[in-house]
C-alpha positions in Angstrom: 0.0 0.0 0.0 2.9 2.3 0.9 4.6 1.6 -2.4 1.4 2.3 -4.3 0.9 5.6 -2.6 4.5 6.5 -3.2 4.2 5.6 -6.9 1.0 7.6 -7.2 2.6 10.6 -5.6 5.6 10.3 -8.0 3.3 10.2 -11.1 1.3 13.2 -9.9 4.5 15.1 -9.3 5.7 14.2 -12.8 2.5 15.5 -14.5 2.6 18.7 -12.4 6.1 19.4 -13.8 4.8 18.5 -17.3 2.1 21.1 -16.8 4.7 23.7 -15.7 7.1 23.1 -18.5 4.3 23.1 -21.1 3.0 26.4 -19.8 6.6 27.8 -20.0 6.9 26.5 -23.5 3.7 28.2 -24.6 4.7 31.5 -23.0 8.1 31.4 -24.8 6.3 30.8 -28.2 3.4 33.2 -27.9 5.0 36.1 -26.2 8.5 36.1 -27.7 8.6 33.9 -30.8 5.3 34.2 -32.7 5.0 38.0 -32.6 8.2 38.4 -34.7 7.5 35.3 -37.0 10.6 33.8 -35.6 11.2 30.1 -36.3 12.7 27.7 -33.7 12.2 24.7 -36.0 9.6 22.1 -35.1 5.9 22.4 -35.6 6.2 26.0 -34.2 8.4 26.9 -37.2 6.2 25.1 -39.7 3.2 26.9 -38.1 4.8 30.3 -38.6 5.5 29.5 -42.3 2.0 28.2 -43.0 0.3 31.1 -41.1 2.4 33.6 -43.1 1.1 32.0 -46.4 -2.5 31.4 -45.4 -3.0 34.1 -42.7 -4.2 31.6 -40.2 -3.5 31.0 -36.5 0.0 29.5 -35.8 -1.3 27.9 -32.6 -4.1 26.1 -34.4 -1.8 24.9 -37.1 0.6 23.6 -34.5 -2.2 21.7 -32.8 -3.2 19.9 -36.0 0.4 18.9 -36.9 1.3 17.8 -33.4 -1.8 15.6 -33.1 -1.0 13.9 -36.4 2.5 13.0 -35.1 1.4 11.6 -31.8 0.9 8.2 -33.3 4.7 7.9 -33.9 5.3 8.5 -30.2 3.1 5.6 -29.2 4.5 3.3 -31.9 8.3 4.0 -31.5 8.6 5.3 -27.9 6.0 3.3 -26.0 2.9 3.9 -24.1 4.5 5.9 -21.2 6.2 8.4 -23.4 3.2 8.5 -25.7 0.8 9.4 -23.0 3.1 12.1 -21.5 3.7 13.5 -25.0 0.0 13.6 -25.6 -0.5 15.6 -22.4 2.4 17.9 -23.4 1.2 18.4 -26.9 -2.4 19.2 -25.9 -1.3 21.6 -23.1 1.2 23.5 -25.3 -1.3 23.8 -28.2 -4.3 24.8 -26.1 -2.4 27.2 -23.8 -0.8 28.8 -26.9 -4.1 29.2 -28.5 -5.6 30.8 -25.4 -2.7 33.1 -24.8 -2.7 34.1 -28.5 -6.4 35.0 -28.3 -6.8 36.6 -24.9 -3.3 38.2 -24.5 -3.0 39.8 -27.9 -3.0 43.3 -26.3 0.2 42.4 -24.5 2.0 41.3 -27.6 4.9 41.7 -28.2 6.2 42.5 -24.7 9.7 43.1 -26.3 9.8 45.1 -29.5 13.3 44.2 -30.5 13.0 41.1 -32.6 16.5 39.8 -31.9 16.3 40.1 -28.1 12.7 38.8 -28.1 13.6 35.7 -30.2 16.7 35.0 -28.1 14.7 35.1 -24.9 12.0 32.9 -26.5 14.7 30.4 -27.6 16.0 30.2 -24.0 12.6 29.7 -22.5 11.6 27.1 -25.1 14.9 25.3 -24.6 14.6 25.1 -20.8 11.0 23.9 -21.1 11.9 21.3 -23.8 14.8 20.0 -21.7 12.5 19.7 -18.7 10.0 17.7 -20.7 12.7 15.5 -22.2 14.0 14.8 -18.7 10.5 13.6 -17.7 10.5 11.3 -20.8 7.9 13.6 -22.4 7.8 16.2 -25.1 5.7 19.0 -26.6 5.1 16.7 -29.6 5.9 17.5 -33.3 9.5 17.1 -34.4 10.5 16.6 -30.7 9.0 13.1 -31.2 11.2 12.5 -34.2 14.2 13.7 -32.2 13.3 11.3 -29.3 13.1 8.5 -31.8 16.5 9.4 -33.3 17.9 9.6 -29.8 16.5 6.2 -28.9 17.7 4.3 -31.9 20.8 6.1 -33.0 22.0 7.4 -29.6 22.4 10.9 -30.9 22.1 13.7 -28.4 18.7 15.4 -28.4 20.0 18.8 -29.3 21.8 17.3 -32.3 18.8 15.3 -33.3 16.7 18.4 -33.2 19.3 20.1 -35.4 18.9 17.3 -37.9 15.1 17.5 -37.9 14.5 21.2 -37.6 17.3 22.9 -39.6 15.5 22.4 -42.9 12.4 24.1 -41.4 14.4 27.2 -40.3 16.2 27.5 -43.7 13.0 26.9 -45.6 11.4 29.7 -43.7 13.9 32.0 -45.3 12.3 31.4 -48.6 8.8 32.3 -47.4 9.8 35.0 -44.9 12.4 37.8 -45.0 16.1 37.0 -44.8 16.4 39.1 -41.6 13.8 36.8 -40.0 15.7 33.7 -41.1 18.9 35.0 -39.6 17.3 35.9 -36.3 15.6 32.5 -36.3 18.9 30.7 -36.9 20.4 32.5 -33.8 17.4 31.6 -31.6 17.3 28.0 -33.0 21.0 27.4 -32.3 20.6 28.8 -28.8 17.8 26.3 -28.3 19.6 23.2 -29.5 22.8 24.0 -27.6 20.9 24.6 -24.3 18.9 21.4 -24.7 22.1 19.4 -25.0 23.5 21.1 -21.9 20.3 20.7 -19.8 19.1 17.2 -20.8 20.2 14.3 -18.6 21.6 11.7 -21.0 20.9 8.9 -18.6 17.3 9.9 -18.5 16.7 9.8 -22.2 18.7 6.5 -22.5 15.9 4.9 -20.4 13.2 5.7 -23.0 11.9 2.4 -24.3 
């Protein structure tokens, strides 16, 4: 009985932290990244590109793409990671959509695109690393990075570099060159920080 109670408490604690990191991830995107059309790779980057073409909501596009990639998490990473990724995906997408709709009068809090994007990159990196350390993710290309990490034993930051660099560079074709260069700085900050913050022993346990 004592072990069951301890296990239940541990699971609740894990999901509380998933909630916290998902909220931080959403704040980083909506307040510092999306207002300047900056791309950090991943579905957030794809969302910025698509929204620039079709004038739609980046948060809504991100939700659709992330949900479509969840099946990969369950197939290749297992039920535990799949469920946690489902929670992280829904939280990030829903919170991002809510913030985007109801906090528009606060956007952007920082007018300077370079500084704002850099701060957003740091916040997203810390949040992503926190989720990775909990064997979770915010979905999207983070799922692909986790799969590469599991089967090829490549650090998560480098795996994200592989999966997301094309998105950042591709954004330069659709958006302005200046935006692409700012995005590259924020993106590199993100992947370097993730490698520094993620516990390699933790991700090695993903089965």
